[in-house]
N, C-alpha and C positions, 0 to 999 in steps of 0.2 A: 375682623373678617376682611379678607383681601378683595378688592374690587376687580372684576374681570374687565380688562381693557378691550374696547371694541374699536377696531380700525375700519374706517370706511374704505372699501375697495371697489373700484368700478368693475363690474362684471360684464364680460363680453356676452352678448346675446345673439341668437341667430338672426339673420336678416329677415325682413318681412317675407311671408310665404307667397312669393310670386312665382309664376311659371318661368322656366328657363328662357323662353321666348321673350317674356316681359323684361327679364334682366338684361338680355342682349340688347333690346331696344333702348332701355333706360341707360345702359352704359354708354350710348352715343352722347348723351348730355354730359356724362362724366368725362369722357374723352375730350369733348369740346372745351369744357372748363379747365381740365388738366393741361391740355396743350396751350390754351390761351395763357394760363398762369405761368407756365414754363417759358414760353416765348417772350412774355412781358418781362420776366425776371432776367432773361439773358440780355435784354436791351433796356435795363431799368432806367438809365439816364434819359434816353429819348422818351420812354414811356412817361416818366414824371414830368419832363419838359412839356409834353402834350397836355398834361393836366394844368400846368401853369398857363398855357396858351388858351385853355378853356375857362380860365378864371377860377379854377378850383384851388383853394389854398388851405393848408400848406400842401403843395403838390407831391412832395416825396412821401409824406405821411399817407395821403390818400392813395397814392400808387401802391404803397406797401399794404394798405388795408385791402385794396381790390385784389392784389395778387394772393394774399393770404386767404381771402374769401373764396377765390376761385379754386385754389388748391385744396382747401378744407372742404368746400362745398362739393367738389367732385367725388369725395369719398362716399357720400350717401347714395350715389347712383351705381355703385358696384356691389356685388354680392359678397360682402365681407362681414365677418363677425366683429361688431363694434358694440361698445356700451350704448345703452339707450340714450344717455345724455349726449354722448359724442355724436350719435346719428341725428338727434334733434338739433344740435348746434350746427351740424353739417347741412341739414335741411335749411336752416335759417340763412346760412352763408350763401347757399346756392340760390335761394330766392332773392336775397339782397343784391348779389352781383348781377343777376339777370335783370332785376328791376333797375339797377344802376345803369346798365348798358342800354336798356330800353329808353330810359329817361334822357340819357345823354344824346342818343341818336335823334330822338324827337326834338330835343332842345336845339341841337346844331342845325337840323334841317329847317325847323320853324323860324329860327333867327335869320335864315337865308345866308348864313356864313359858311356853308359847307365848302365853298371854294377856297376859304382861308386855311383849310386843313388838308394836309397831304394824305391823311388816312384816318379811318375811324379809330385806329389804335387798339382794336380788340385783340389782335394778335401781335401787339408791339408794331415794329416796322416791317414785320414779316406778313405776307399775304395782305398787303396794304390795299385799301379801297377808299376812294374819295367818298365821304358821307353823302348820302342821297336817299331816295325812296327805297332802294334795294337794301341799304344797311338798316333802315327802319324796319323793313320787312324781315330781315334776318334776326334782328334783336327781338322783334315781336314773336317770331317762331321759337326762338330760344326760351323766351319767357313763358310762352304757352306750353312748350314741351316740359319745362321745369315744373310748372304748376300742375300739369297733368300727371307727371311722374310722381310728384309728392302726394297728390290726392289719391292715386292708386295705391301707393306704398302705405300711406296712413290708413286707408280704408281696409287694406288687407290685414292689418293688425287687429281689427275688431272682430 
């Protein structure tokens, strides 16, 4: 008797049932993460050098992880048909990178070393801002927005 081979295939599923208005609002977070990842990738050398100056080692590896996380994490905020597993991993990456930027901004400002850095490096050397209370506020807003979007998206599935 021949055994039937079963191949695991990821199945794309419909996005969470949110209103169009919610998708438009949530896509803002997706665009912020997508633009940040692209601009950091364009200027990868400076981006990874900034990680070295922050004492994050190995800087190139962490720079690549953050860029990958931002690009992958952005996918969960768009109304796309993705596999359930891909969307969950995308949610994880979005949360991870927003927590990372929140922590780094808090760390730089609390150490009092914000004057040592020419920019927060969230958008690479583009749109450069000297770290301060406003970058902490921006990263807090991004983290809050990501948490809110993920909670609404996950609760809409139930």
